[in-house]
KEDREN-54176 format. One line per 5 residues: number of its first residue (from 1); their letters; for each residue x, y, z of C-alpha. Coordinates in nm, 2 decimals, always signed. Layout:
NUM = a = X,Y,Z  ... $
REM end
This chain:
1 = xxxxx = -1.44,-0.11,-1.46  -1.79,+0.08,-1.34  -2.02,-0.14,-1.47  -2.27,+0.11,-1.34  -2.44,+0.43,-1.52 $
6 = xxxxx = -2.25,+0.73,-1.40  -2.60,+0.86,-1.28  -2.62,+0.60,-1.06  -2.30,+0.49,-0.94  -2.27,+0.47,-0.54 $
11 = xxxxx = -2.00,+0.58,-0.31  -1.88,+0.26,-0.26  -1.82,+0.16,-0.65  -1.62,+0.49,-0.64  -1.40,+0.33,-0.38 $
16 = xxxxx = -1.35,+0.08,-0.61  -1.25,+0.27,-0.88  -1.03,+0.45,-0.69  -0.83,+0.15,-0.55  -0.85,-0.01,-0.89 $
21 = xxxxx = -0.65,+0.35,-0.98  -0.41,+0.33,-0.67  -0.31,-0.06,-0.78  -0.27,+0.03,-1.16  +0.06,-0.01,-1.30 $
26 = xxxxx = +0.11,+0.33,-1.35  +0.32,+0.68,-1.28  +0.22,+0.81,-0.99  +0.11,+1.19,-1.15  -0.11,+0.97,-1.40 $
31 = xxxxx = -0.30,+0.79,-1.10  -0.30,+1.18,-0.94  -0.47,+1.30,-1.28  -0.71,+1.04,-1.33  -0.85,+1.10,-0.97 $
36 = xxxxx = -0.84,+1.46,-1.07  -1.05,+1.39,-1.35  -1.29,+1.18,-1.19  -1.37,+1.46,-0.91  -1.40,+1.72,-1.23 $
41 = xxxxx = -1.61,+1.52,-1.39  -1.85,+1.42,-1.05  -1.84,+1.76,-0.94  -1.96,+1.87,-1.25  -2.26,+1.58,-1.24 $
46 = xxxxx = -2.37,+1.79,-0.91  -2.22,+1.43,-0.72  -1.93,+1.58,-0.48  -2.10,+1.37,-0.22  -1.92,+1.07,-0.40 $
51 = xxxxx = -1.59,+1.26,-0.45  -1.53,+1.46,-0.16  -1.33,+1.17,+0.01  -1.06,+1.17,-0.28  -0.75,+1.31,-0.16 $
56 = xxxxx = -0.49,+1.39,-0.43  -0.11,+1.43,-0.31  +0.04,+1.73,-0.46  +0.39,+1.71,-0.48  +0.57,+2.04,-0.59 $
61 = xxxxx = +0.81,+1.97,-0.85  +0.92,+2.34,-0.88  +1.30,+2.39,-0.85  +1.48,+2.73,-0.75  +1.74,+2.86,-0.95 $
66 = xxxxx = +2.04,+2.79,-0.68  +1.93,+2.41,-0.71  +1.95,+2.41,-1.09  +2.30,+2.28,-1.21  +2.49,+2.60,-1.32 $
71 = xxxxx = +2.71,+2.57,-1.69  +2.99,+2.55,-1.48  +2.88,+2.28,-1.31  +2.69,+2.09,-1.56  +3.07,+2.11,-1.79 $
76 = x = +3.23,+1.90,-1.48 $
REM end
């Protein structure tokens, strides 16, 4: 998809890559994982300017005890 050496990627080619990820028929969490990986990798390569614009939505999937079904309710 990229077609470039990672060291020579431009911001525009990064935008195309992220657009491609967004159009993929994958679960939203998978797309977020891909974007996280890309951001970490390019930050590691000291290319933060290429990925600083990538936003990753964070959905809180934690449940409070009162939101969970009790054993009593699950039997009904």
